[in-house]
Every structure is written in structure tokens, then in C-alpha cells.
C-alpha positions in Angstrom: -285.6 -101.4 -98.7 -287.6 -99.3 -97.1 -290.6 -97.5 -98.9 -291.4 -93.8 -99.0 -292.6 -92.1 -96.3 -296.3 -91.5 -96.0 -297.1 -88.3 -93.2 -299.8 -88.7 -91.1 -301.7 -85.8 -89.6 -303.6 -86.8 -86.2 -305.5 -83.7 -84.3 -304.9 -83.4 -80.8 -307.8 -82.6 -79.1 -306.6 -83.5 -75.5 -308.4 -86.6 -75.3 -306.9 -89.7 -75.9 -307.0 -91.1 -79.5 -305.7 -93.0 -82.0 -304.6 -93.4 -85.9 -303.1 -96.7 -87.9 -301.3 -96.3 -91.0 -298.0 -97.6 -93.1 -294.8 -96.1 -92.6 -292.1 -98.0 -94.1 -291.8 -101.5 -94.3 -290.2 -103.7 -91.7 -291.8 -106.5 -92.1 -295.1 -105.2 -89.5 -297.8 -103.5 -91.6 -299.1 -101.1 -89.4 -297.6 -98.6 -86.5 -299.8 -97.4 -83.7 -300.0 -93.4 -82.7 -301.4 -92.2 -79.2 -302.5 -88.7 -78.9 -303.0 -87.8 -75.4 -303.4 -84.4 -74.0 -300.7 -81.8 -75.2 -298.4 -84.9 -76.8 -298.5 -88.2 -79.4 -296.7 -91.0 -79.0 -295.1 -92.8 -82.0 -295.1 -96.9 -80.9 -294.7 -100.0 -82.4 -297.0 -102.5 -82.6 -295.7 -103.8 -79.2 -296.1 -100.3 -78.0 -292.4 -99.8 -77.4 -292.0 -96.1 -77.2 -290.4 -94.3 -80.2 -290.6 -90.7 -80.4 -292.6 -88.0 -78.4 -293.0 -85.0 -80.1 -295.4 -81.5 -78.7 -298.4 -80.6 -79.6 -299.8 -76.7 -80.3 -302.4 -75.9 -77.4 -304.7 -75.4 -80.1 -305.8 -78.4 -82.2 -303.5 -78.1 -85.4 -302.8 -80.6 -88.0 -298.8 -82.3 -87.8 -297.1 -84.4 -90.0 -294.4 -86.7 -88.8 -291.3 -86.6 -90.6 -288.5 -89.2 -90.7 -285.6 -87.9 -89.1 -288.2 -87.8 -85.6 -288.8 -91.4 -86.3 -286.6 -93.5 -83.9 -282.9 -95.5 -85.4 -283.8 -98.6 -83.5 -286.3 -100.2 -86.2 -283.4 -99.1 -88.6 -280.7 -101.2 -87.0 -283.4 -103.9 -86.0 -283.6 -104.3 -89.9 -279.7 -103.7 -90.5 -279.0 -106.6 -87.9 -281.9 -108.8 -89.5 -280.1 -108.2 -93.1 -276.3 -108.9 -92.1 -277.4 -112.6 -90.3 -279.7 -113.6 -93.3 -276.6 -113.0 -95.6 -274.2 -114.3 -93.6 -276.6 -117.4 -93.0 -276.5 -117.8 -97.2 -273.2 -118.4 -96.7 -272.4 -120.3 -93.5 -275.1 -122.8 -93.2 -274.3 -123.5 -89.6 -274.2 -120.2 -88.6 -276.1 -121.1 -84.7 -274.7 -124.6 -84.4 -271.0 -124.5 -84.7 -268.2 -122.3 -83.4 -266.5 -119.5 -86.0 -263.2 -121.6 -86.4 -264.7 -124.4 -86.3 -263.9 -125.5 -90.0 -260.2 -124.2 -89.0 -256.9 -125.7 -86.8 -257.7 -122.6 -85.2 -259.9 -122.3 -82.2 -262.2 -120.5 -81.3 -261.3 -117.8 -78.0 -264.1 -117.3 -75.5 -263.7 -114.5 -73.2 -265.5 -114.7 -69.7 -265.8 -111.9 -66.9 -268.0 -112.6 -64.1 -270.4 -110.2 -62.3 -271.7 -111.8 -59.2 -274.7 -109.4 -58.0 -275.5 -112.2 -54.7 -274.2 -114.9 -52.4 -277.6 -115.8 -51.2 -276.6 -119.4 -49.6 -274.0 -121.7 -48.3 -274.8 -124.6 -46.6 -272.9 -126.8 -43.8 -274.9 -129.9 -44.7 -275.2 -129.9 -47.8 -271.6 -128.5 -49.0 -272.7 -126.2 -51.5 -273.4 -122.3 -51.7 -275.9 -120.6 -54.7 -274.5 -117.1 -56.7 -276.5 -114.7 -58.3 -274.0 -114.0 -61.3 -273.7 -111.6 -64.6 -271.6 -114.1 -67.2 -270.1 -111.4 -69.7 -268.7 -113.7 -73.1 -266.9 -112.1 -76.0 -265.8 -113.9 -79.0 -265.0 -113.1 -82.4 -267.5 -114.1 -85.2 -266.0 -113.2 -89.1 -268.7 -115.0 -90.2 -271.0 -112.3 -89.0 -269.3 -109.4 -89.8 -268.6 -110.5 -93.9 -267.9 -107.7 -96.2 -271.7 -106.2 -96.4 -271.8 -106.0 -92.9 -268.8 -104.0 -92.6 -270.6 -101.7 -95.3 -273.5 -101.1 -93.3 -271.5 -100.3 -90.5 -269.5 -97.5 -92.3 -272.4 -96.1 -93.4 -274.7 -96.2 -91.0 -271.8 -95.2 -88.8 -272.2 -97.1 -85.8 -270.1 -98.5 -83.6 -272.5 -101.6 -82.3 -275.9 -103.5 -82.8 -277.9 -104.7 -80.0 -279.5 -108.1 -80.6 -283.1 -108.5 -80.0 -284.9 -111.6 -78.2 -285.4 -113.3 -81.8 -282.2 -112.6 -83.5 -280.2 -114.1 -80.5 -281.4 -117.0 -80.7 -280.2 -117.4 -85.0 -276.7 -117.2 -84.0 -274.0 -119.8 -82.1 -273.6 -119.1 -78.6 -271.1 -120.7 -76.3 -272.2 -124.4 -74.4 -271.7 -123.5 -71.1 -272.1 -125.8 -68.3 -270.6 -125.8 -64.6 -269.3 -129.1 -63.6 -269.9 -128.3 -60.2 -273.4 -126.9 -60.0 -276.4 -129.0 -58.5 -278.7 -127.0 -59.9 -279.5 -123.8 -62.1 -281.8 -121.2 -63.7 -282.0 -118.2 -66.0 -284.1 -115.3 -65.1 -286.8 -114.8 -66.5 -288.7 -112.4 -65.3 -290.7 -110.1 -67.0 -288.6 -110.9 -70.1 -285.5 -113.7 -70.5 -282.5 -111.9 -68.7 -280.0 -111.7 -72.1 -278.5 -109.5 -74.2 -276.8 -109.6 -77.3 -274.1 -106.9 -79.2 -272.8 -107.1 -82.4 -269.0 -105.3 -82.2 -267.1 -103.5 -85.1 -264.9 -106.0 -86.5 -267.1 -108.6 -86.1 -266.9 -108.5 -81.7 -270.0 -110.3 -80.0 -271.1 -109.6 -76.5 -273.0 -111.9 -74.7 -274.6 -111.1 -71.1 -277.0 -113.6 -69.3 -277.7 -113.3 -65.2 -278.2 -116.9 -63.8 -278.7 -118.3 -60.4 -276.3 -121.3 -60.0 -276.0 -124.0 -57.3 -272.8 -125.4 -57.1 -271.3 -128.1 -54.8 -268.4 -126.9 -52.0 -266.1 -129.9 -50.8 -265.8 -128.2 -47.2 -263.2 -128.6 -44.8 -264.5 -128.4 -41.2 -261.8 -130.2 -38.9 -261.6 -125.7 -37.7 -265.1 -125.3 -36.8 -266.2 -122.3 -36.5 -262.8 -120.8 -37.1 -262.3 -122.2 -40.5 -261.7 -120.4 -43.7 -263.6 -121.7 -46.4 -262.9 -122.0 -50.6 -266.0 -122.2 -52.9 -264.9 -122.9 -56.1 -266.7 -121.8 -59.5 -265.8 -124.0 -62.4 -267.1 -123.0 -66.1 -266.0 -125.3 -69.3 -268.1 -125.7 -72.5 -269.6 -129.7 -72.6 -269.4 -130.4 -76.0 -265.9 -129.3 -77.6 -262.6 -129.6 -76.6 -260.1 -126.7 -75.9 -259.1 -127.8 -79.5 -261.7 -126.0 -80.6 -263.0 -123.5 -78.3 -260.8 -122.4 -75.3 -262.0 -119.8 -72.2 -260.1 -117.0 -71.3 -260.8 -114.4 -68.4 -261.3 -110.9 -70.0 -261.3 -107.7 -68.2 -261.6 -103.8 -68.8 -258.0 -102.8 -70.0 -259.7 -104.9 -73.5 -261.0 -103.6 -76.5 -264.9 -103.4 -76.1 -265.4 -102.9 -73.0 -266.2 -99.4 -71.9 -269.9 -99.7 -72.2 -269.5 -101.0 -68.4 -269.0 -99.5 -65.4 -266.3 -102.0 -63.9 -263.0 -102.3 -62.7 -260.0 -104.1 -64.0 -260.7 -107.3 -62.9 -262.1 -110.5 -64.1 -264.5 -111.4 -61.2 -266.7 -108.8 -59.8 -268.7 -108.8 -56.3 -270.6 -106.3 -56.0 -270.0 -104.1 -52.6 -273.6 -104.8 -51.2 -273.0 -109.0 -51.3 -273.4 -109.2 -47.4 -273.5 -112.8 -45.4 -274.1 -113.6 -42.3 -271.7 -116.3 -41.7 -269.2 -115.8 -43.5 -267.0 -112.4 -44.9 -265.5 -113.4 -48.4 -261.8 -111.9 -48.5 -260.9 -112.1 -52.2 -262.2 -113.8 -55.3 -259.3 -115.1 -57.7 -259.9 -116.1 -60.5 -257.6 -119.3 -62.2 -257.3 -121.4 -65.4 -257.7 -125.4 -65.0 -258.6 -127.8 -67.3 -260.7 -130.7 -67.7 -261.4 -134.5 -69.5 -264.8 -134.4 -68.3 -265.8 -136.8 -71.9 -263.4 -140.5 -72.6 -261.2 -139.7 -75.6 -262.3 -136.6 -76.3 -259.5 -134.4 -75.4 -259.4 -132.2 -72.0 -261.6 -129.3 -72.2 -260.6 -125.7 -71.6 -261.7 -125.1 -68.2 -262.2 -121.2 -66.1 -262.4 -121.6 -62.6 -263.2 -118.6 -60.1 -262.0 -119.2 -56.1 -264.5 -117.7 -53.7 -262.3 -117.5 -50.3 -264.2 -117.2 -47.2 -263.3 -116.6 -43.8 -266.4 -117.6 -41.0 -267.5 -114.8 -38.8 -267.2 -116.6 -34.9 -269.5 -113.4 -33.4 -272.9 -115.8 -33.7 -271.0 -119.0 -32.0 -269.6 -117.1 -29.6 -273.1 -115.5 -28.0 -275.1 -119.1 -28.8 -272.5 -122.0 -28.5 -269.0 -120.2 -25.9 -270.6 -118.5 -23.5 -273.6 -120.8 -22.5 -271.1 -123.8 -22.4 -268.6 -121.9 -20.1 -271.5 -120.4 -18.0 -272.4 -124.0 -17.4 -269.0 -125.4 -16.3 -268.6 -122.8 -14.0 -272.0 -123.4 -12.8 -270.6 -127.1 -11.5 -268.4 -125.0 -10.0 -270.4 -124.0 -7.1 -271.0 -127.7 -6.0 -267.3 -126.9 -4.5 -268.6 -124.5 -2.2 -271.7 -126.8 -0.8 -270.8 -128.8 2.4 -270.0 -132.3 2.6 -273.3 -133.7 4.0 -275.6 -131.5 1.2 -275.9 -134.6 -0.7 -279.5 -133.5 -2.2 -277.8 -130.2 -4.0 -274.7 -131.9 -4.9 -276.5 -134.3 -6.7 -278.5 -132.2 -8.8 -276.7 -129.5 -9.7 -273.6 -132.3 -11.2 -276.4 -134.4 -13.0 -278.1 -130.8 -14.1 -275.4 -129.5 -15.4 -274.0 -133.0 -17.7 -277.1 -132.6 -19.1 -277.5 -130.2 -20.5 -274.1 -130.1 -22.1 -275.2 -133.5 -23.4 -277.8 -131.4 -25.3 -275.9 -128.8 -26.4 -273.2 -131.3 -27.8 -276.4 -132.7 -30.1 -277.7 -129.2 -30.9 -274.4 -127.8 -32.2 -273.8 -130.9 -34.4 -277.9 -131.4 -35.5 -277.0 -128.2 -37.8 -273.2 -130.0 -39.8 -272.8 -133.2 -42.1 -271.6 -135.8 -40.1 -267.9 -136.0 -40.8 -265.9 -138.8 -39.1 -262.5 -136.3 -37.9 -263.2 -133.4 -34.4 -263.3 -130.4 -35.0 -262.7 -127.8 -33.2 -266.1 -127.3 -31.5 -265.8 -131.3 -30.6 -263.2 -130.6 -28.1 -264.3 -127.4 -27.1 -268.0 -129.1 -26.0 -265.7 -132.6 -25.3 -263.9 -130.3 -23.0 -266.5 -128.5 -21.0 -268.6 -131.8 -20.7 -265.3 -133.3 -18.4 -265.4 -130.4 -16.8 -268.7 -130.8 -15.5 -268.5 -134.7 -15.4 -265.7 -133.9 -13.0 -267.3 -132.0 -10.8 -270.0 -134.5 -10.0 -267.0 -137.2 -10.2 -265.6 -135.1 -7.2 -268.3 -134.9 -5.0 -268.6 -138.7 -5.4 -265.3 -139.0 -3.7 -265.6 -136.9 -1.3 -269.0 -138.4 -0.2 -266.4 -141.8 0.3 -263.8 -140.1 1.6 -266.3 -138.6 4.2 -267.7 -141.6 6.3 -264.1 -143.2 5.9 -262.4 -143.9 9.6 -259.2 -143.7 8.7 -258.1 -142.7 5.6 -255.1 -144.7 6.0 -257.0 -148.1 6.1 -258.6 -146.6 2.7 -258.3 -149.1 -0.4 -260.6 -150.1 -3.7 -261.3 -153.2 -2.0 -263.4 -150.9 0.9 -265.6 -149.7 -2.1 -267.0 -153.5 -2.5 -268.1 -154.1 1.0 -270.1 -153.3 3.3 -269.1 -152.5 7.1 -269.7 -154.9 9.6 -271.8 -152.6 11.5 -274.5 -152.4 8.8 -274.0 -156.7 7.9 -277.5 -158.0 9.4 -277.0 -160.6 11.8 -280.6 -161.5 12.1 -283.5 -162.0 9.3 -285.1 -158.9 9.9 -289.0 -158.8 11.4 -290.1 -155.7 10.7 -289.3 -152.4 7.6 -286.9 -149.8 10.0 -286.0 -146.0 8.3 -282.9 -145.6 8.4 -281.4 -142.0 7.6 -278.3 -141.1 5.1 -275.5 -141.0 8.1 -277.0 -143.2 10.8 -277.4 -147.7 10.4 -279.8 -150.4 12.6 -278.6 -152.0 14.6 -279.0 -156.3 14.9 -282.3 -155.1 17.2 -283.8 -153.0 14.6 -282.7 -149.4 16.8 -282.1 -147.1 14.4 -278.7 -144.6 14.9 -276.6 -142.4 13.6 -273.3 -142.9 12.5 -270.3 -141.0 14.0 -268.0 -139.6 11.1 -264.5 -139.3 12.4 -262.8 -136.0 12.3 -259.8 -136.7 9.8 -262.9 -138.1 7.3 -264.2 -135.2 7.3 -261.0 -132.5 7.4 -260.5 -134.9 4.5 -262.9 -134.2 2.6 -262.9 -131.0 3.0 -259.8 -130.2 1.7 -260.6 -131.6 -1.4 -263.5 -129.3 -2.4 -261.2 -126.2 -1.2 -258.6 -127.4 -3.8 -261.0 -128.1 -6.4 -262.3 -124.6 -5.9 -258.9 -123.7 -7.4 -257.4 -126.1 -9.3 -260.7 -126.5 -11.6 -261.3 -122.8 -12.4 -257.2 -123.0 -13.2 -256.5 -125.4 -15.4 -260.1 -124.0 -17.2 -258.7 -120.9 -18.4 -255.9 -122.7 -19.2 -257.5 -124.6 -21.7 -259.6 -121.5 -22.6 -256.7 -119.5 -23.3 -254.3 -122.7 -25.6 -257.5 -123.2 -27.2 -258.6 -119.8 -28.5 -254.6 -119.4 -28.9 -254.3 -122.5 -30.8 -257.5 -122.1 -33.1 -257.9 -118.1 -34.0 -253.6 -119.0 -35.6 -255.2 -122.2 -37.2 -254.4 -122.4 -41.4 -257.7 -123.0 -42.8 
């Protein structure tokens, strides 16, 4: 019960002044007033602005009436009385669901507002969400006859809870089964709110960030489509006590929120560097978390995402294609350009090996072959084949007769190169020459036929290698672009 209001007189001198006194009984003995220039403000002890009253230009006396004091203080007192009366009849108002003593399960409506998707990590297979969790349920224990009378007399449709009263009523014990870590936001204050609507409906909203496990199938990487899930359920109550359902705006008491009819709202500003969120789908699941405790009611939010391929085209596919094309330069060099062709072949092979290692460094060590592994391995085979082609061409150019060539000649030494007597001195021999028995250096003569066949093989490689690579590229992209994730 409030005490009679005692008017105060505050002078408007254009300077800051304060006065303290007692207005009405809310359990707080003093209210603070501040007069700044042409206005003065009614402040609570927590410095919450309630009312602004204009002062006259000259120093006049003003009386503050009860009509000028904010209704927020009266509502806070009303809510405290409602909770106090509910505790008298229900000892477990804070610790048990509304229908815990009955056979009917308490139904909790859930709505998710996804404000951000911060990171999707393939190596650890998880993703991070920033969400506003909306929970709505009916608690008849709070909306008793006295509460109904308060609402009718005051003409109110809802009452807002303060941070102290939120801790006095039961809130669903929500947890996320696939959560790795999570946190509530508490800057500058704890980001939560609660409202009591006429009829006993409670609406609770809390802002939190959670990192959730997301098992990924990377067989089509980087053409993959992933589905990451958020699972939500009660930690301590089975579905016979608490049941979860998705909420939408078509239901009552949701007109205060500018949300669409979906149960999961994705903020329009959400943008990911590597993924595009195609759709968000609400589902219902049943989860047996505790043994011998029955099934738990569970809600599942599926985030369907498709990977953007642009980054991988620039950083992986184009460089590897250029490396393969670089290895083809070897086919246009002469057969006798041994140092240049060997250097070019080794350079392309080592570069492809390094690029394969860098691609897989940021990915988990899975046992299956990914799409990027197929591409990189094929490019490595192409550059290695170009190096191997030169080795074959070089061997062909050194043979006197192509008809007498066989595999056994690979492991044989030409007779003219075999020493007859022990060498008496070191002799420098060029790559295209040999030393006779007397140690004389002679230039070796290649037959016309070996050179011709080596040149023909280079000409064939100039055509076959690009054609085969183009066919492989077309087949690869058609297959993986149209592959289902």
C-alpha cells in the first residue's frame, strides 16, 4: 500500500541542484531529483529516468503530482505482489514446471532468432551461432485470482519482469546436446527479459552464443553442401513433464515482435565468406539422454548451407591448371635440351606436391578421397607424365634401331662404353659422346631413325596431353557440380 504523496518544490535557477525525499513506499526510502537548466528530472536511486518536467523561465516553484510519476514503479510493485502471493500457495514456484504435479506435460513454445553465424570450421567440424532464444509457456501458478484482479483494475495486458523477479520463477532448463561451448551475453547487463501476459502466459528471451558440433561429409569438397544442426531439449525433465514445440507469429502474444511467420528467423545481415545459407528448417526429434528416464522432447533446427566455390577457383584450380600447362612447354623443346627439360619437369612436380600439402593442411584427415584430392592427384599425374615422357624420348633418341629396342636394353651398357683395360687417367666425356679403349673422346653419332621417333613422340604429346586434360576437366566439373551433397 502506498503512502500519501508529499509534493516537493524545486527551484529552477539554471544550475544543477539535487533534493532528496520520500515519494511513495516501494521499499526505497529516497528518490532523487535533479534540476538542470530549464528542466528537472525525476530519478530513481538507480538513476533510471522516470519523468521530465519543464521549468519556467524564471525561478518558480513547482509541485510534482502523482500523475507525473512513471507507471513503471507501480507495475514493479504489482509484479512483486503477484509473485509473493504465488509463493504462498506454491512452494516450488522456481524449481518445478507449471504442471509438474499433474498428468499433463508443460508445453514450451520455442522461437529462434539467429543474429549471426560466426564461423564454420571444417577441421574441428563445428559452427558458432549467435541467437535470441524465445521461450513461451503458461504458468497458472503466477496468474492467480489476485493477479487477474490486478490486471483488470490497472487495464494492463502485460507486465515486464526486472532482473530480480526473473530469478523468482521457473524457467525451462534448456540445454543443447551437440554444444561444445556456449555463453550468455552480460554486457552491459545480462541480456535477458521476461514478460507476464494477461492469462498467465510467460515470454522469456535470452541472448547467447553457442558453438555446436557439425559432422561434415567432405567427399565432394569444395563442391559440398552441408547441413548443420542445433538440438534443443530439457536437461532434467522427460517428455511426460516438459514438451517443446515450435512457435510462430500467428499464435497469440507474439504481436510485439516484428518477426515473420517462421519458427526460425535468420537475420538478413548474416553473411558467410565460404558458405551460403540456403534454408533453415525446423524439425522435431526425440532424444533419450538419460538411461531409464524416458524420452526427452527435442527440437532440431537444420541449417542447409552450400559452399561458395569462388575462393577455391582462384586459389586452387587456376594455379594447378597453369602448373600443368607449364609442364607442356617441355614438349616444345628439342630432344637434346636435357637440362632445361629435366629442370622444368622437376619444378612442376615439386610445385604440385607442395600445393597438395597446403590444400589438405586446413582439412581433417579423413579416410576417403575428396573432390579436391581427385583434382590435385590428376594434376600431379599429368606433370609427372610430362617428365616421364622426356625420359622415354631421351632413351629413344639414343638407340640405333627402334626395331631392336627392348626392355632388356634398359639394363645393358653399350659395348663401346665398356672399358677394355683399366683406365689410367680421368677423361671428361660429354653427354652425347664416349671414350674408346685408348681414352680418346669421341662424339657419338645418333641414327636418324631414333631422333625421328623421339620427335614424333614429342609431337604426339603436344596434342594428346592438352586433349586428355581438357576432357578430364570437363568430366570432373560436370560430375561434381551436379553431385548431390
